[in-house]
Backbone as JSON, one array per atom type, in Angstrom:
{
  "sequence": "XXXXXXXXXXXXXXXXXXXXXXXXXXXXXXXXXXXXXXXXXXXXXXXXXXXXXXXXXXXXXXXXXXXXXXXXXXXXXXXXXXXXXXXXXXXXXXXXXXXXXXXXXXXXXXXXXXXXXXXXXXXXXXXXXXXXXXXXXXXXXXXXXXXXXXXX",
  "N": [[-12.37, 195.33, -61.45], [-10.77, 192.3, -60.91], [-10.4, 189.19, -62.5], [-9.74, 185.99, -61.47], [-8.02, 183.73, -63.32], [-7.49, 181.17, -62.55], [-9.44, 180.44, -60.87], [-11.96, 178.26, -59.56], [-14.11, 176.61, -61.84], [-17.38, 177.79, -62.38], [-20.31, 176.16, -61.21], [-22.82, 174.93, -63.3], [-26.0, 174.14, -63.8], [-27.42, 172.02, -66.14], [-30.21, 171.46, -68.1], [-31.31, 168.46, -69.37], [-32.7, 166.5, -72.09], [-33.38, 163.87, -71.44], [-35.21, 162.67, -68.93], [-36.6, 161.71, -65.71], [-39.74, 159.95, -65.68], [-43.27, 159.43, -65.01], [-44.16, 157.11, -66.01], [-45.12, 153.64, -66.25], [-42.84, 151.13, -65.59], [-42.94, 148.31, -65.91], [-45.08, 148.07, -67.72], [-43.92, 149.31, -69.92], [-41.82, 147.47, -70.5], [-43.33, 145.14, -71.02], [-44.53, 145.91, -73.38], [-42.58, 145.7, -75.28], [-41.68, 144.53, -78.48], [-40.08, 142.27, -79.0], [-39.65, 139.09, -77.76], [-37.39, 137.92, -76.49], [-35.96, 140.23, -75.68], [-37.82, 141.24, -73.86], [-37.81, 139.23, -71.84], [-35.07, 139.32, -71.08], [-34.97, 141.97, -70.22], [-36.64, 141.96, -67.96], [-35.09, 140.33, -66.34], [-32.77, 141.93, -66.03], [-33.99, 144.09, -64.77], [-34.69, 142.97, -62.29], [-32.08, 142.3, -61.33], [-30.84, 144.84, -61.13], [-32.53, 146.16, -59.39], [-32.21, 144.63, -57.08], [-29.45, 145.07, -56.62], [-29.35, 147.81, -56.16], [-31.42, 148.5, -54.43], [-33.3, 150.29, -55.05], [-36.29, 151.65, -56.55], [-37.35, 151.1, -59.89], [-37.32, 153.58, -62.51], [-38.76, 155.02, -65.34], [-36.95, 156.73, -67.65], [-37.32, 159.38, -69.82], [-38.41, 157.97, -72.82], [-37.4, 155.4, -72.96], [-35.36, 154.44, -71.22], [-34.5, 152.65, -68.38], [-34.03, 153.48, -65.16], [-32.19, 153.53, -62.05], [-32.13, 155.13, -59.05], [-30.76, 158.49, -58.72], [-28.56, 161.19, -59.53], [-26.69, 164.21, -59.33], [-24.37, 164.95, -61.66], [-21.18, 166.37, -62.17], [-19.21, 167.89, -64.57], [-15.76, 167.93, -64.59], [-14.29, 169.28, -66.47], [-15.9, 171.22, -67.75], [-17.6, 172.22, -65.85], [-20.27, 171.95, -66.05], [-23.38, 170.65, -64.92], [-25.43, 167.79, -64.67], [-28.48, 166.02, -64.17], [-28.72, 162.59, -63.6], [-29.18, 159.03, -63.93], [-28.17, 156.51, -61.53], [-27.54, 153.8, -62.08], [-28.59, 151.86, -64.89], [-30.61, 150.7, -67.71], [-31.38, 150.13, -71.18], [-33.56, 148.64, -73.38], [-32.69, 148.4, -76.39], [-33.18, 148.22, -79.98], [-31.05, 146.92, -81.38], [-29.39, 145.98, -79.28], [-29.06, 145.35, -75.72], [-28.58, 148.14, -73.81], [-26.51, 148.98, -71.26], [-26.21, 151.17, -68.6], [-23.69, 151.67, -66.74], [-21.53, 153.04, -65.81], [-19.48, 156.0, -65.86], [-17.13, 155.7, -66.99], [-16.42, 153.07, -68.61], [-14.17, 151.42, -68.62], [-13.34, 151.13, -66.04], [-14.24, 148.74, -65.25], [-12.7, 146.82, -66.43], [-11.31, 144.33, -65.78], [-13.42, 142.64, -64.99], [-14.94, 142.71, -67.31], [-13.43, 141.21, -69.06], [-14.11, 138.65, -68.34], [-16.76, 138.5, -68.8], [-18.1, 137.68, -71.22], [-19.73, 137.65, -74.45], [-19.83, 140.87, -75.64], [-20.03, 144.45, -76.18], [-18.49, 147.68, -75.81], [-19.0, 151.15, -74.95], [-18.22, 154.55, -74.23], [-19.4, 154.95, -71.64], [-21.14, 152.89, -71.57], [-22.37, 149.52, -71.69], [-22.86, 147.06, -74.01], [-25.01, 144.48, -74.8], [-26.11, 141.73, -76.61], [-27.84, 139.55, -76.0], [-28.75, 138.11, -72.88], [-28.1, 135.43, -72.52], [-25.66, 135.13, -73.71], [-23.7, 135.84, -71.96], [-21.91, 135.78, -68.77], [-23.87, 135.69, -66.08], [-23.35, 136.03, -63.35], [-20.98, 137.5, -63.33], [-21.94, 139.81, -64.55], [-23.78, 140.66, -62.58], [-21.98, 141.34, -60.57], [-20.63, 143.5, -61.81], [-22.74, 145.31, -62.0], [-23.39, 145.73, -59.25], [-20.94, 146.83, -58.33], [-20.83, 149.12, -59.97], [-23.05, 150.55, -59.05], [-22.33, 151.07, -56.35], [-20.01, 152.64, -56.78], [-21.12, 154.81, -58.16], [-22.68, 155.89, -56.17], [-20.74, 156.89, -54.51], [-19.22, 158.75, -55.92], [-18.63, 162.17, -56.93], [-18.49, 163.61, -59.23], [-18.24, 163.56, -62.86]],
  "CA": [[-12.48, 194.01, -60.86], [-9.87, 191.35, -61.54], [-10.9, 187.82, -62.49], [-8.67, 185.01, -61.32], [-8.21, 182.68, -64.33], [-7.33, 179.86, -61.93], [-10.57, 180.18, -59.98], [-12.74, 177.08, -59.91], [-15.2, 176.88, -62.78], [-18.69, 177.85, -61.76], [-21.25, 175.09, -61.53], [-23.94, 175.38, -64.11], [-26.9, 173.02, -64.02], [-27.94, 171.97, -67.5], [-31.39, 170.61, -68.24], [-31.2, 167.6, -70.54], [-33.99, 165.96, -72.53], [-33.65, 162.6, -70.78], [-35.65, 162.96, -67.57], [-37.5, 160.7, -65.13], [-41.17, 160.1, -65.97], [-44.16, 158.67, -64.12], [-44.63, 155.94, -66.78], [-44.94, 152.35, -65.61], [-41.7, 150.4, -66.16], [-43.35, 146.98, -66.36], [-45.87, 148.25, -68.94], [-42.95, 149.58, -70.98], [-41.16, 146.21, -70.86], [-44.32, 144.25, -71.61], [-44.86, 146.39, -74.73], [-41.49, 145.44, -76.22], [-42.13, 143.54, -79.46], [-39.2, 141.11, -79.03], [-39.81, 138.26, -76.55], [-36.08, 137.8, -75.83], [-35.69, 141.52, -75.03], [-38.71, 141.33, -72.68], [-37.28, 138.34, -70.79], [-33.8, 139.86, -70.6], [-35.25, 143.22, -69.51], [-37.14, 141.63, -66.62], [-33.93, 139.83, -65.59], [-31.97, 143.11, -65.67], [-34.79, 144.85, -63.81], [-34.51, 142.3, -60.99], [-30.68, 142.44, -60.91], [-30.53, 146.23, -60.75], [-33.33, 146.48, -58.21], [-31.53, 143.98, -55.95], [-28.15, 145.72, -56.39], [-29.49, 149.21, -55.73], [-32.45, 148.72, -53.41], [-34.11, 151.41, -55.56], [-37.38, 151.33, -57.46], [-37.03, 151.54, -61.25], [-38.02, 154.73, -63.06], [-38.56, 155.16, -66.78], [-36.4, 158.03, -68.03], [-37.8, 159.65, -71.18], [-39.31, 156.93, -73.31], [-36.81, 154.08, -73.17], [-34.27, 154.09, -70.31], [-34.95, 152.28, -67.04], [-32.96, 153.9, -64.27], [-32.28, 153.29, -60.61], [-31.47, 156.22, -58.34], [-30.32, 159.61, -59.55], [-27.49, 161.98, -58.95], [-26.22, 165.31, -60.16], [-22.98, 164.77, -62.05], [-20.52, 167.61, -62.59], [-18.04, 167.7, -65.43], [-14.62, 168.73, -64.12], [-13.76, 170.06, -67.57], [-16.75, 172.36, -68.12], [-18.38, 172.71, -64.72], [-21.69, 171.65, -66.28], [-23.99, 169.63, -64.07], [-26.65, 167.19, -65.19], [-29.09, 164.98, -63.35], [-28.66, 161.35, -64.34], [-29.41, 157.83, -63.14], [-26.96, 155.89, -60.98], [-27.36, 152.67, -62.99], [-29.81, 151.65, -65.66], [-30.47, 150.0, -68.98], [-32.38, 150.4, -72.21], [-33.66, 147.54, -74.35], [-32.67, 148.96, -77.74], [-33.43, 147.24, -81.03], [-29.84, 146.14, -81.68], [-28.84, 145.33, -78.09], [-29.38, 145.94, -74.42], [-27.57, 149.14, -73.43], [-26.45, 149.1, -69.8], [-25.53, 152.38, -68.13], [-23.09, 151.2, -65.49], [-20.32, 153.77, -65.47], [-19.11, 157.1, -66.73], [-15.9, 155.22, -67.62], [-16.62, 151.62, -68.61], [-12.92, 150.71, -68.42], [-13.15, 150.81, -64.61], [-14.67, 147.35, -65.09], [-11.91, 146.06, -67.41], [-11.04, 142.95, -65.35], [-14.68, 141.9, -65.04], [-15.38, 142.63, -68.7], [-12.69, 140.11, -69.69], [-14.76, 137.39, -67.97], [-18.21, 138.64, -69.0], [-18.67, 136.98, -72.38], [-19.92, 138.44, -75.68], [-20.34, 142.22, -75.37], [-19.3, 145.6, -76.74], [-18.52, 148.8, -74.87], [-18.87, 152.52, -75.39], [-17.54, 155.32, -73.17], [-19.98, 154.62, -70.35], [-22.18, 151.88, -71.76], [-22.07, 148.14, -71.97], [-23.86, 146.59, -74.96], [-25.15, 143.02, -74.79], [-27.2, 141.33, -77.51], [-28.78, 138.78, -75.17], [-28.11, 137.7, -71.62], [-27.58, 134.06, -72.59], [-24.3, 135.2, -74.24], [-22.75, 136.33, -70.96], [-21.91, 135.19, -67.43], [-24.76, 136.56, -65.28], [-22.71, 136.35, -62.06], [-20.05, 138.6, -63.6], [-22.77, 140.99, -64.78], [-24.28, 141.1, -61.27], [-20.85, 141.99, -59.89], [-20.42, 144.79, -62.46], [-23.87, 146.18, -61.6], [-23.21, 146.11, -57.83], [-19.79, 147.74, -58.26], [-21.21, 150.38, -60.6], [-23.96, 151.27, -58.15], [-21.54, 151.56, -55.21], [-19.14, 153.73, -57.25], [-21.97, 155.95, -58.48], [-23.12, 156.49, -54.9], [-19.63, 157.55, -53.82], [-18.56, 159.78, -56.73], [-19.3, 163.47, -56.95], [-18.4, 164.21, -60.57], [-18.19, 162.58, -63.93]],
  "C": [[-11.58, 193.05, -61.63], [-10.46, 189.95, -61.41], [-9.71, 186.88, -62.44], [-8.9, 183.88, -62.33], [-8.08, 181.27, -63.73], [-8.49, 179.52, -60.99], [-11.35, 178.98, -60.49], [-13.89, 177.46, -60.85], [-16.52, 176.84, -62.04], [-19.54, 176.66, -62.16], [-22.41, 175.67, -62.3], [-24.81, 174.16, -64.39], [-27.49, 173.12, -65.42], [-29.12, 171.01, -67.53], [-31.24, 169.78, -69.51], [-32.56, 167.01, -70.87], [-34.36, 164.67, -71.82], [-33.94, 162.87, -69.31], [-36.52, 161.83, -67.04], [-38.95, 161.02, -65.49], [-41.97, 159.32, -64.92], [-44.68, 157.41, -64.82], [-44.28, 154.65, -66.05], [-43.86, 151.54, -66.33], [-42.13, 149.03, -66.68], [-44.21, 147.06, -67.62], [-44.95, 148.49, -70.13], [-42.29, 148.29, -71.44], [-42.13, 145.27, -71.55], [-44.7, 144.65, -73.03], [-43.74, 146.17, -75.74], [-41.9, 144.33, -77.19], [-41.32, 142.23, -79.46], [-39.26, 140.36, -77.7], [-38.49, 138.13, -75.77], [-35.73, 139.09, -75.07], [-36.57, 141.69, -73.78], [-38.15, 140.48, -71.54], [-35.99, 138.91, -70.19], [-34.02, 141.15, -69.8], [-35.78, 142.95, -68.11], [-36.02, 141.07, -65.75], [-33.06, 141.0, -65.13], [-32.69, 143.96, -64.62], [-34.59, 144.28, -62.4], [-33.08, 142.5, -60.46], [-30.39, 143.84, -60.38], [-31.32, 146.66, -59.52], [-32.68, 145.88, -56.96], [-30.22, 144.69, -55.61], [-28.31, 147.1, -55.78], [-30.45, 149.4, -54.56], [-33.4, 149.83, -53.82], [-35.24, 150.87, -56.44], [-37.01, 151.84, -58.85], [-37.9, 152.71, -61.69], [-37.73, 154.77, -64.56], [-38.12, 156.59, -67.07], [-36.72, 158.24, -69.5], [-38.66, 158.48, -71.63], [-38.69, 155.54, -73.36], [-35.66, 153.67, -72.25], [-34.85, 153.8, -68.93], [-33.79, 152.56, -66.1], [-33.26, 153.62, -62.81], [-31.46, 154.36, -59.91], [-31.18, 157.37, -59.28], [-29.34, 160.46, -58.77], [-27.16, 163.13, -59.88], [-24.72, 165.1, -60.4], [-22.42, 166.1, -62.54], [-19.3, 167.27, -63.42], [-16.9, 168.56, -64.9], [-14.07, 169.64, -65.22], [-14.57, 171.33, -67.83], [-17.5, 172.98, -66.94], [-19.88, 172.46, -64.89], [-22.16, 170.54, -65.36], [-25.25, 169.11, -64.73], [-27.17, 166.16, -64.2], [-29.15, 163.71, -64.19], [-28.87, 160.18, -63.39], [-28.1, 157.27, -62.61], [-26.56, 154.67, -61.81], [-28.66, 152.51, -63.76], [-29.53, 150.88, -66.93], [-31.59, 150.43, -69.92], [-32.39, 149.24, -73.18], [-33.8, 148.1, -75.77], [-32.86, 147.84, -78.76], [-32.22, 146.33, -81.26], [-29.31, 145.38, -80.47], [-29.39, 145.97, -76.84], [-28.24, 146.9, -74.09], [-27.62, 149.28, -71.92], [-25.62, 150.31, -69.44], [-24.97, 152.05, -66.75], [-21.84, 151.96, -65.1], [-20.18, 155.0, -66.35], [-17.8, 156.76, -67.45], [-15.93, 153.69, -67.56], [-15.33, 150.84, -68.34], [-12.58, 150.48, -66.95], [-13.49, 149.34, -64.35], [-13.86, 146.41, -65.98], [-11.69, 144.6, -67.01], [-12.3, 142.1, -65.43], [-15.15, 141.71, -66.48], [-14.67, 141.5, -69.45], [-13.37, 138.76, -69.44], [-16.24, 137.37, -68.35], [-18.78, 137.77, -70.11], [-18.87, 137.98, -73.51], [-20.58, 139.79, -75.37], [-19.53, 143.24, -76.17], [-19.38, 146.7, -75.69], [-18.47, 150.12, -75.61], [-18.16, 153.25, -74.26], [-18.08, 154.93, -71.8], [-21.02, 153.54, -70.42], [-21.58, 150.5, -72.06], [-23.19, 147.65, -72.87], [-23.84, 145.07, -75.02], [-26.33, 142.67, -75.7], [-28.27, 140.55, -76.75], [-28.03, 138.22, -73.97], [-27.56, 136.28, -71.66], [-26.14, 134.01, -73.13], [-23.25, 135.56, -73.19], [-22.88, 135.56, -69.65], [-22.7, 136.14, -66.52], [-24.16, 136.91, -63.92], [-21.72, 137.5, -62.22], [-20.84, 139.89, -63.82], [-23.31, 141.54, -63.46], [-23.2, 141.85, -60.5], [-20.59, 143.38, -60.48], [-21.5, 145.77, -62.02], [-23.72, 146.65, -60.16], [-22.06, 147.11, -57.68], [-20.13, 149.11, -58.84], [-22.12, 151.2, -59.69], [-23.19, 151.87, -56.97], [-20.65, 152.74, -55.63], [-19.95, 154.98, -57.56], [-22.43, 156.66, -57.2], [-21.99, 157.3, -54.25], [-18.96, 158.65, -54.62], [-19.36, 161.08, -56.72], [-19.27, 164.12, -58.32], [-18.35, 163.14, -61.61], [-16.78, 162.33, -64.39]]
}
């Protein structure tokens, strides 16, 4: 039997530790010790719910996600189930999961205000440091792009 080295890589679903739970999202937010993080989290919850039309789900113990999709890595063929958009109120900052490539939002990020970025995350210390209309636009765009993409 001959194996074609140019054949498409086989899809392989990988189970990751971060998974949807049945935990109550509002209870999770209300238990946050920092008042500013609670307020900002409820604001983000509303923005993402409006942008997606989806109900929030707590993934593992600290990520609030909206929608889910199986993403496939073109490099490895690995597939993982992940949220379409979401956020996590971390101790240092709010981590927003709005893209697999945050630079797709480069033009909007220039207008956003005080923030940092990672590969697919946007980090904001507090919402009062940024332009909320720009953030809403980034969230809406991220959700639409996540709905239309098939890989990572």
